[in-house]
N, C-alpha and C positions, 0 to 999 in steps of 0.2 A: 611585701604582700600589700594590698588596698586596706587600709583602715575601714574599710565598708565590710569588707569580706572576712576580716578578724573578727570585728564586734559581731557580725552574723555569726560565726561559727562559736564564738565563746558566749554568745547570749543562750544559743542553742542548748549547748553543751550544760549551760548552768542549771537547767531544768532539773535535772536529774543530781545535782549537789544539794549535800546536806548542809544546811546552815550553821547546825548546833551537832557536834559530833566529838566524841572523845579520841577520834582517830584522825590526825590533822591532814592526812593526805586525801581522806575522803571531802574536806572543804576544798580541796584542789581542783583545777582542771589539767589536764595533762596535754603539752603540747608537742608535737611530733613533727618533726622537719627531714623529708626526705625525698630524693630526685627532684620534682617541680610541684611537689604539694604539700601540707601542713593539716594536721589531723589534730583535731583538739577534743577530747574526752572529759565528761565528766559521769561520776557514777556515784550512787549510795549504796551497791552491792546488789540492791534488787533490781534496780533500773539504770543502764547504761547508755548515754547519748552521745555518738561520735558522728563529727560534721568534717569532711574532707574538703578542703579550698584550696584552689590552684595559687602557684607562689614562685618564686624564684628561689632556688635552695644554693648555697655558696658551700655549706658543710652541712652535712646532717647531724641532727643531737635532738636531745630532750630536755624538758624542762616541765616541771610540775609547780604551779604559781596559786595561789590564794584566789579561787573562782569569783567571788563575787567582787571584791576590791580591783581585779586585773580588769574585769569587765565595766565597772563604774570609771576607770580611768580610759581605756581604750576607747569607749564611747563618746567620751568628751575631745578626743582628739581630731584635730582639722581632717577633714578628708584628705584623701591623697595616699601616696605609700609611705607605709613606715617599714623599719628594719628591725629586728630582732635578733639578739645576741645571748646565747646562754652560757653560763660557767655552772662549777658546783656551789658555788656562793650567791649568786645572782641572774637575774633575768633583766636585759637593759633592751627597752624598745624606744627609737628615734623617730621621730615624725617633722614634720614641717622642711623637708630639705634639711635636716639639722640642726633646726634652731629649736629647738627642746627634746628632752629626754625624760624617760621615767624609769627606774630602778626598782623591781621588786625581789623579795628573799623568795628562796625557793626549797622546795622538801625535795626529798631522794628520789627521783622518777623510776628508778629501778625497784621500787618497792610499790608504785602504783598498781592496782587491781589490774590483772591482764584483761584485755578486750576481749569479750566473747566473737564465737565466728557464728555465721549463718549457716547451719547447718540442721538436716530433716527432712525427709522425705514428703510430709505434708507440706503442700504450699497452696497460697490463693493469690491470685493478683486482682485489685481493684482500682481502680481511675481515683485520683486523691480527692477531688472533690465528693466522689460517692463517698469513698470513707469516711469524710469528714461529715457529711451530711447523716452517715448511719449510727455516727458517735453523737453527735450532737443531739440528735432524735431519740437517743435511748441513756445516755452515761448519767443525766441528771438524777436518773430514778434511782441509782444504786445507793447503797447505804455505807453510813460509816462508823457503825456499831460493831466493834471488836468482837464480840459474843458470837456475831454470825459472819464470820470472815468471806464463805460464800457470796453472800451480799454484796460486799465490797467489789465487785468486778462487775463486768457485762458478759455475760455469758453468749458466746459466740458460735452458732452453729449451723450447718447446712446440709443440703441434699443436691440432687441433681436439677432441681427445680430452682432453688434459691437458697440466698443466705441471710440468718436472722442475726440482731443485736438485739440483745433483753436484758433489762436490769429490772431491780424492783427493793422497794426497802419495806416492804410487807403493808405500806399505805397507800403506794401508786405502784405502779407498772408500766414500762413504755417498752414497747416492740416495733424494730424497725426492721424492713425486708428489703431487699434488692432481688429481681430474678435473673438466673443465670445459671450455670451448670458448678456448684460449688461441691460436689460429691465427694473430693477428696478430704473435705473438712470431717464430715461425719456428722449424724445426727447427736452423738455424744459431746461433740463440740470443748470447748476450753473457757475456762472462766478467766478472762484478762483486769488486772486493777484498773479501776477507773482512772486512776492519775495518770497510768500510763497512756491511757487513750486520750485522756486531755493534752496532752503533751502530741501525740501522736496527730492529733486533728488540726493541729497550729501548723507543723509542717507537711501534712497531706492537701491542704487549704492552698499552699503555695506550691506543690508540687508540678513540676514540668512533665513527668513521666509517671506511669503507672506504681502504685505502692505494692511491692512483694511482702506477703506474711508467710513466714517459714514457722514453722511448729516441729520443736525438737521431738525425735523419736520417742521419749520417754514422756511426751507431752506434760512437762515440767515447765520449758522456756518457750518465748516466743520472739522472733525478730522480724521489723518492719525495715522495709528500705526502700530509697526512690532518689530521685534527683531535684533540685532547685535551683535551677539553672545551671550553672557549671558546678554546683556542690551536690556532694553526695551525702546524704542523711541516713543514719541507721541509727534504731532505737532498739533494745535488747532489755527483756524483762522477764521476771520470774513469774510464772502463772499461779495463779490460785488454786489449791488442790481442795478435793472433794466432790461433791456430788452438787450441782444446782438441783434448787427444786423442779417440781414438775408444772410449770409455770400456768401451761396450758390447761390445766383443772379449776384454775380460779378465774377463767377469763369467762362471763357467763355466756350463755349461748340463748338464753329467752326473755331478754329486757323487750317489755312492749310498749314502753313510753317513751316517747322520742320528743327532744328539744332541739330546733335548730334555730342557731343564734349568731350574730356576727361576732367574730373572734375579738376584733378590737373594740368592740361596745361592750363584750364582757370583760375584756381585762380593764378597762376602765373604771367600769361598775365595782369589780373585785378589786381593785387596788384602792379606790377611793374609801370604799363600805370597812375594807380590812383595818383602816386607820381606828377604827373602833371597836378591833377585835380584842380579846384578852391574848397578851403577848406569847402565853405558852402554847394555847391549842389554838390561835389564829382562827377559830371558828366562824365563820360566815352562815348564812341561811339562805337557802333558794325557796321563794314560795311560789308554786304555781298554783293560781287559783283564777276562777272564770276565765280560763284563757289568757290570762296576763301573768309575767313573769317578774320578778322583783328580786334583788339581792339586798341582804341587812345585816347588820351586826347592833349588837347592843351588850356595855357591860357599864356596871357601877364606874369605873374608874377613867374610863375614855367617853362615856356617853354613848350615843347611838346614832345610826345613819341608814338611811334606804336609797336604792336608786332603781326604778323602772328601766327595763331594757327590752326593746322589742324583739320578738321571736314568735316562733310558731312549733306549737306544743301540742302533741297529740297523747291523750290519756287521762286518767281521773287527776284530781285535785291532789297537789301533794305538797310537803316542805320536808327540805333534807338539809343536813348539815356537811359543810367541806372544810378542809382547812385551806385557807387561802393562798397560803406560801405555795403548797404542791399544786394547788388548781393553776396558779399562775406559771409554775414552772410548764404545765403540761399544756397550756395554752401558747407558750411564746416558744415552744418547740415546733408548733405545726404552722406550714407555710400559708396553707389556704384562708382566704376572706372568712368562710362561713365553716363551721362545725356543727356535727351533732352530739348530743349527749342520750345514750339510751339508758335509761332507768328503770327498776322495777317496785322497789321498796326503798324506804327511808334507810332501812339499816343493810342494803345489799349493795354490791360494788356497781358505779357507775363504768360505763366505756365512752370514750370519746374518742371520734375519729374526725377526722377531715369530710367535709362533705366534696362529693366530687373527686377526679384524681388529682395526685400530687404535680405538679411542675415537672417532673422525671416519670413519665409512663411507667417505667419497669420497677417503681418504689412504691411501697404502702406501708402505711404505720398506724398502729391502736396503742390507745394510751388506758390505762384503767386505773379509776381513784376509789378508795374507800369513804364512806361517809363517815362523819362525826353524829353520834347519839344526841338528838334533841330532846328535851323534857318534853316538851308537849308537842312533836312531830304529828303532822298529817299525813296519811297514807304510807 
């Protein structure tokens, strides 16, 4: 097998491996050679990644090796063919036309968790780059609070007109959609763990075939499968159970004040001014007065800063506070140069959208951000 192929497979499977666990096998990847392929699998029982790469097999066999250590050694080996020989005691890798070798201790391969199968009548197919965009424009808004597990994932639902990826942590919300017939997914949808979609997004960007999504009939597992060149990549995951909040109820429909601004100019201003913000709240202030727009922040510990930003504003004067971290996440997810921020009051949610169509005409996105209370806010 080629060193680069082996490193690719182990590196992708490593993403599903637990680094700290009381079960030694869950720190391993499983190597399975059969016919003319090598399958490399990593799992933490909730998420499983399996990569199949071409190779020449003299004798079929299996070995479970410590994932991180194996990957670190393999990726340092010179490019070219390597050979793998496994026994009950060790796994030996030779490289450089025999000039070097490495031996790795092994665990009992037969006790490695069984690889799930892609089964289920609910199926959906997306182009790899489209799936990656849908994930990247939504997953960042999910929560990591264990008290609300439904918010730890991305809500994926669809109909005969579009598919939507939605995430929220209660402070911000992101929705990314793509037009098409996704009626099999249904309005009820599923909640996919954000960390799973993070892994899926990486290989989806490299995919050379559409990504197939399979949802188990019991709606408790999901599988993703695609090709990356000659490599077959599959990810299986346990879905998050429970009802996702009715997010559409919190999206304002009547925000009359509109701020139109350069996205890059606003990112620069927020990033600089946030250096003076409180490290816990990350609060910054938007001042919209007399047709001028300024971003500012002031704290006793870190001083103060203000930057004016050229913008178009329609509405009455107002001041409103935001968490700079959340705002930057939203702004960096939008691909257009200019954005609009639709406002109502200093205490109500603001809606941020790209100005004009996205580069992909069949895709749309919407972001919502909750304000932070300013003690002396106007408007």
